TORVOMAR-644079 format. One record per atom (N, C-alpha, C, O): z, y, x. Coordinates in steps of 0.05 Angstrom, whole numbers, padded with zeros to 5 digits, always signed. Each point is the difference from the previous one (the first is absolute). Layout:
BEGIN
ZYX/...
***
This chain:
BEGIN
+00000-00024+00017/+00000+00024-00017/+00000+00025+00018/+00014+00001+00020/-00030+00018-00028/-00002+00025+00016/+00012+00023-00016/-00007+00004-00023/+00025+00011+00035/+00013+00022-00013/-00007+00025+00015/+00004+00002+00025/-00015+00019-00038/-00009+00024+00013/+00016+00025-00007/-00004+00020+00013/+00020-00021-00034/+00016+00023-00008/-00016+00025-00004/+00009+00022+00009/-00032-00024-00021/-00016+00024-00006/-00020+00007+00022/-00015+00019-00004/+00015-00033+00026/-00019+00005+00021/-00023-00019-00002/+00005-00024-00002/-00029+00034+00003/-00023-00018-00002/-00021+00004+00022/-00020-00014+00001/+00024+00034+00016/-00020+00005+00021/+00013+00013+00025/+00023+00009-00002/-00037-00010+00024/+00011+00013+00024/+00005+00030-00005/+00019+00012+00011/-00035+00000-00028/+00004+00029-00006/+00027+00004-00014/+00013+00021+00005/-00005-00039-00022/+00026+00002-00013/+00023-00002+00021/+00019+00016-00002/-00022-00033+00021/+00021-00003+00021/+00001+00025+00017/+00021+00009+00008/-00045+00001-00001/-00001+00025+00016/+00012+00023-00015/+00014+00017+00012/-00018-00015-00038/+00012+00021-00016/+00031-00003-00001/+00014+00020+00001/-00005-00045-00002/+00029-00005+00001/+00011+00009+00027/+00022+00012+00001/-00035-00018+00020/+00009+00009+00027/+00001+00031+00001/+00018+00011+00012/-00037+00002-00025/+00000+00029-00001/+00024+00011-00015/+00012+00019+00009/-00005-00032-00031/+00024+00008-00015/+00025-00005+00017/+00019+00017-00001/-00018-00039+00015/+00023-00006+00018/+00002+00022+00022/+00022+00008+00007/-00045+00000+00004/+00000+00020+00021/+00009+00027-00012/+00015+00014+00014/-00023-00007-00038/+00010+00024-00013/+00030-00001-00003/+00014+00019+00005/-00004-00042-00014/+00029-00004-00004/+00015+00002+00026/+00022+00011+00001/-00035-00020+00021/+00012+00003+00026/+00003+00029+00008/+00021+00008+00010/-00042+00008-00016/+00002+00029+00006/+00022+00014-00015/+00014+00016+00010/-00012-00024-00036/+00021+00012-00016/+00028-00007+00011/+00017+00017+00002/-00014-00042+00005/+00026-00009+00011/+00006+00013+00027/+00023+00007+00006/-00043-00003+00011/+00004+00013+00025/+00009+00029-00004/+00018+00009+00013/-00032+00005-00031/+00007+00028-00005/+00028+00002-00011/+00014+00020+00005/-00005-00039-00021/+00026+00000-00012/+00021-00011+00019/+00024+00000-00006/-00032-00009+00030/+00018-00012+00020/+00016-00023-00013/+00024-00003+00005/-00038-00013-00021/+00011-00023-00014/-00006-00025+00017/-00021-00012-00003/+00040+00004+00020/-00004-00022+00018/-00007-00026-00014/-00018-00015+00008/+00032+00009-00030/-00006-00025-00015/-00027+00001-00013/-00015-00019+00000/+00008+00042-00011/-00027+00004-00012/-00022-00003+00021/-00021-00011-00006/+00026+00022+00030/-00020-00002+00022/-00004-00030+00007/-00022-00009+00002/+00044-00005+00001/-00001-00028+00007/-00016-00016-00021/-00017-00016+00007/+00024+00021-00032/-00014-00015-00022/-00029+00007-00001/-00017-00018-00002/+00010+00043+00003/-00028+00008-00002/-00016-00009+00025/-00023-00008-00003/+00035+00009+00026/-00014-00009+00024/-00005-00030-00001/-00022-00009+00007/+00041-00006-00016/-00004-00029-00003/-00022-00006-00020/-00018-00016+00005/+00019+00029-00028/-00020-00004-00021/-00028+00008+00010/-00019-00015-00006/+00017+00037+00020/-00025+00009+00011/-00011-00021+00020/-00024-00007-00002/+00041-00003+00020/-00009-00019+00020/-00010-00026-00013/-00020-00011+00008/+00034+00002-00029/-00008-00024-00014/-00027+00004-00014/-00018-00016+00003/+00015+00039-00017/-00024+00005-00014/-00024+00004+00018/-00021-00012-00004/+00024+00028+00025/-00023+00005+00018/-00007-00025+00015/-00024-00004+00006/+00043-00013+00001/-00006-00025+00014/-00015-00019-00019/-00014-00018+00009/+00018+00021-00035/-00012-00018-00020/-00029+00007-00005/-00015-00016-00010/+00007+00040+00016/-00028+00009-00006/-00020-00019+00013/-00019-00007-00012/+00024+00000+00037/-00018-00018+00015/-00004-00027-00016/-00022-00009-00003/+00044-00002-00006/-00001-00026-00015/-00016+00004-00026/-00016-00018-00007/+00021+00040-00006/-00015+00005-00025/-00030+00004+00005/-00016-00008-00015/+00010+00022+00037/-00028+00003+00007/-00014-00027+00005/-00022-00005-00009/+00036-00012+00024/-00011-00026+00006/-00004-00016-00026/-00019-00016-00002/+00036+00020-00018/-00003-00015-00025/-00021+00013-00019/-00007-00013-00020/-00002+00037+00026/-00018+00014-00017/-00025+00009+00015/-00007+00024-00001/-00005-00042+00016/-00024+00007+00016/-00022+00010-00019/-00004-00011-00022/-00010+00032+00031/-00021+00012-00017/-00025+00002+00017/-00001-00009+00023/-00020+00020-00035/-00025+00004+00015/+00002+00022+00021/-00017+00002+00018/+00038+00014-00019/+00003+00021+00020/+00016-00007+00024/+00000+00015+00020/+00014-00038-00019/+00014-00009+00023/+00004-00030+00000/-00001-00013-00021/+00005+00002+00044/+00004-00029+00003/+00028-00006+00011/+00015+00018+00007/-00008-00043-00007/+00026-00008+00012/+00001+00008+00029/+00020+00009+00010/-00043-00011+00004/-00001+00008+00029/+00005+00030+00002/+00014+00009+00019/-00024+00007-00037/+00006+00029+00000/+00030+00005-00003/+00011+00017+00014/+00002-00031-00033/+00028+00004-00004/+00016-00008+00025/+00018+00014+00008/-00026-00037+00003/+00014-00009+00025/-00003+00019+00023/+00019+00006+00014/-00044+00004-00011/-00005+00020+00022/+00016+00025-00004/+00012+00011+00019/-00011-00001-00044/+00015+00025-00005/+00030-00004+00004/+00013+00018+00010/-00003-00041-00017/+00029-00005+00003/+00008-00003+00029/+00023+00004+00007/-00042-00012+00010/+00006-00003+00029/+00001+00028+00013/+00012+00003+00021/-00025+00017-00033/+00000+00027+00012/+00023+00016-00008/+00004+00022+00011/+00012-00031-00030/+00023+00015-00009/+00026-00010+00013/+00003-00024+00005/+00015+00043+00002/+00025-00009+00011/+00016-00017-00020/+00001+00006-00023/+00011-00028+00032/+00014-00019-00018/+00028+00008-00007/+00016-00017-00008/-00009+00042+00010/+00028+00009-00003/+00011-00006-00028/+00023-00008-00002/-00038+00011-00019/+00011-00005-00027/+00007-00029-00003/+00019-00006-00014/-00033-00011+00026/+00006-00029-00003/+00025-00007+00016/+00011-00022-00004/-00001+00040+00021/+00024-00005+00016/+00025+00010-00014/+00022-00005+00010/-00025+00019-00032/+00024+00011-00014/+00014-00022-00015/+00020+00005-00013/
***
């Protein structure tokens, strides 16, 4: 069984990462340490998931090799959180 919680495409996951990043900014400005930690963790999980979602939703505009090549050029810091 596959559960997506309202997410159906890589674009949905990227939008979620954007919301998490916005929440991180709000928490940073408010100097809310717990909010920063929560938002940073959520952002890291979401942005790290984009690659997997892209691999699962290959289209005519990119291939699995494109996704793999792009992920090798990005620093792996989010996956280390």
